[in-house]
Rosetta silent file (secondary structure, phi, psi, omega in degrees, C-alpha in Angstrom):
SEQUENCE: MALTSGQIDDVWCGWMKSWSDSHRESSLSKASLRNAVSNIDTWLDDNGSSFDAALPSEVSAVLSTKEKAELLMLIAHKRYEVL
SCORE:     score description
SCORE:     0.000 S_00000001
   1 L     0.000  128.577 -178.357   -0.022    0.014    0.006 S_00000001
   2 L   -66.664  151.302  175.178    1.422    3.353   -1.026 S_00000001
   3 L   -69.095  150.493  172.539    2.278    6.011    1.512 S_00000001
   4 L   -76.858  167.521  176.866   -0.013    8.966    1.951 S_00000001
   5 H   -60.668  -35.198  176.800    1.300   12.407    1.180 S_00000001
   6 H   -67.550  -36.815  178.302    1.623   13.075    4.904 S_00000001
   7 H   -69.794  -38.706  175.033    3.654    9.853    5.380 S_00000001
   8 H   -60.192  -42.962  178.570    5.907   10.828    2.525 S_00000001
   9 H   -63.092  -38.851  178.756    6.462   14.190    4.153 S_00000001
  10 H   -62.948  -40.941  177.819    7.283   12.465    7.472 S_00000001
  11 H   -66.286  -46.539 -179.099    9.927   10.266    5.772 S_00000001
  12 H   -58.925  -51.476  179.678   11.304   13.260    3.842 S_00000001
  13 H   -61.393  -38.309  179.392   11.463   15.501    6.876 S_00000001
  14 H   -67.341  -38.985  178.739   12.989   12.777    9.017 S_00000001
  15 H   -69.296  -40.635  177.882   15.651   12.079    6.449 S_00000001
  16 H   -61.531  -41.445  178.303   16.510   15.756    6.089 S_00000001
  17 H   -61.655  -42.455  179.326   16.754   16.046    9.900 S_00000001
  18 H   -59.687  -47.067  178.540   19.033   13.008   10.031 S_00000001
  19 H   -61.319  -44.082  179.922   21.300   14.532    7.394 S_00000001
  20 H   -64.919  -42.683 -179.894   21.381   17.841    9.200 S_00000001
  21 H   -64.383  -27.684 -178.074   22.029   16.275   12.591 S_00000001
  22 L   -97.086   10.163  174.445   25.017   14.313   11.175 S_00000001
  23 L    57.394   31.942  173.287   26.341   17.494    9.506 S_00000001
  24 L   -83.613  144.616  177.855   26.162   16.032    6.001 S_00000001
  25 L  -115.389  149.629  179.417   25.851   18.448    3.169 S_00000001
  26 L  -143.658  147.850  172.475   24.046   18.016   -0.146 S_00000001
  27 L   -90.893    2.823 -178.127   23.494   20.131   -3.235 S_00000001
  28 L   -77.148  143.405  176.361   20.154   18.457   -3.765 S_00000001
  29 L   -75.823  156.921  178.189   17.011   20.570   -3.414 S_00000001
  30 H   -61.242  -38.831  177.903   14.366   19.779   -0.844 S_00000001
  31 H   -62.073  -40.982  177.554   11.938   19.145   -3.676 S_00000001
  32 H   -63.293  -40.452  178.261   14.296   16.625   -5.294 S_00000001
  33 H   -64.933  -42.968  177.439   14.652   14.762   -1.994 S_00000001
  34 H   -64.485  -37.421  176.162   10.904   14.652   -1.526 S_00000001
  35 H   -64.514  -35.613  176.989   10.448   13.388   -5.073 S_00000001
  36 H   -61.566  -43.655  179.940   13.029   10.658   -4.308 S_00000001
  37 H   -60.121  -48.509 -179.023   10.925    9.491   -1.346 S_00000001
  38 H   -63.676  -41.641  179.885    7.788    9.496   -3.456 S_00000001
  39 H   -68.037  -37.673  176.726    9.470    7.726   -6.367 S_00000001
  40 H   -64.846  -40.571  175.038   10.907    5.023   -4.111 S_00000001
  41 H   -57.275  -46.325  178.663    7.471    4.462   -2.639 S_00000001
  42 H   -61.857  -44.553 -178.487    6.059    4.075   -6.176 S_00000001
  43 H   -56.799  -45.803 -179.948    8.964    1.728   -7.057 S_00000001
  44 H   -58.589  -43.270  177.639    8.093   -0.490   -4.052 S_00000001
  45 H   -63.390  -43.708 -175.004    4.480   -0.750   -5.283 S_00000001
  46 H   -72.419  -23.371 -172.107    5.538   -1.387   -8.878 S_00000001
  47 H  -116.661    9.775  179.330    8.146   -4.006   -7.980 S_00000001
  48 H   -57.043  -43.486 -179.309    6.488   -5.877   -5.089 S_00000001
  49 H   -66.388  -37.217  176.636    5.676   -8.835   -7.295 S_00000001
  50 H   -64.152  -40.213  176.699    9.253   -9.087   -8.558 S_00000001
  51 H   -63.821  -46.806  179.808   10.569   -9.066   -4.971 S_00000001
  52 H   -58.701  -41.407 -179.012    8.048  -11.736   -4.008 S_00000001
  53 H   -65.713  -26.640 -179.482    9.060  -13.839   -7.062 S_00000001
  54 H   -74.802  -19.896  179.912   12.657  -13.686   -5.966 S_00000001
  55 L   -79.235  146.310  169.395   11.858  -15.471   -2.705 S_00000001
  56 L   -56.518  140.709 -173.728   11.695  -19.254   -2.506 S_00000001
  57 H   -54.453  -38.178  177.932    8.055  -20.247   -2.910 S_00000001
  58 H   -61.974  -40.524  176.645    7.953  -21.729    0.598 S_00000001
  59 H   -68.584  -44.292 -178.135    9.133  -18.434    2.097 S_00000001
  60 H   -62.974  -34.626 -178.485    6.838  -16.339   -0.050 S_00000001
  61 H   -74.481  -28.491 -171.539    3.827  -18.462    0.980 S_00000001
  62 H   -98.511  -38.945 -176.427    4.525  -18.332    4.677 S_00000001
  63 L   -76.297  142.324  173.236    5.878  -14.814    5.435 S_00000001
  64 L   -77.590  168.540  179.345    3.526  -11.881    5.689 S_00000001
  65 H   -58.643  -41.972  178.287    4.136   -8.697    3.717 S_00000001
  66 H   -60.830  -41.198  178.895    5.474   -7.058    6.847 S_00000001
  67 H   -66.196  -38.639  176.567    7.888   -9.949    7.475 S_00000001
  68 H   -65.586  -38.342  177.927    9.114   -9.789    3.902 S_00000001
  69 H   -64.805  -39.962  177.276    9.661   -6.046    4.291 S_00000001
  70 H   -59.226  -47.909 -177.814   11.589   -6.643    7.531 S_00000001
  71 H   -63.419  -39.581  177.804   13.842   -9.145    5.761 S_00000001
  72 H   -63.110  -41.396  179.684   14.427   -6.654    2.891 S_00000001
  73 H   -62.847  -43.003 -179.597   15.303   -3.945    5.429 S_00000001
  74 H   -62.806  -40.549  177.855   17.734   -6.200    7.293 S_00000001
  75 H   -64.021  -45.077 -179.847   19.491   -7.106    4.035 S_00000001
  76 H   -65.558  -38.542  176.245   19.771   -3.472    2.938 S_00000001
  77 H   -58.049  -46.354 -177.313   20.992   -2.529    6.405 S_00000001
  78 H   -71.897  -41.848 -176.857   23.739   -5.109    6.299 S_00000001
  79 H   -67.097  -41.805 -173.073   24.702   -4.489    2.700 S_00000001
  80 H  -105.134   -3.060 -178.716   24.895   -0.667    2.902 S_00000001
  81 L    52.253   54.536 -177.437   25.621   -0.299    6.629 S_00000001
  82 L  -117.947  165.981 -176.092   22.809    2.096    7.191 S_00000001
  83 L    56.515    0.000    0.000   20.525    2.891   10.140 S_00000001
């Protein structure tokens, strides 16, 4: 399910605050960063089936959408050393 505009704003503002708090600088505009959040949300909707198809059928059948998302987050966290 896609994020609402308010949820997109929450993610966007939280990300900007995190960047500011860690003293990182960027030449990107606020609008570009918000569009990135929105586009990633759309990408997740558009590619959910592809992600599900990448899982072994037994895993896909048993895990809930939230559990699959948690697994994806853990892999991204480990791969990119984020959060």
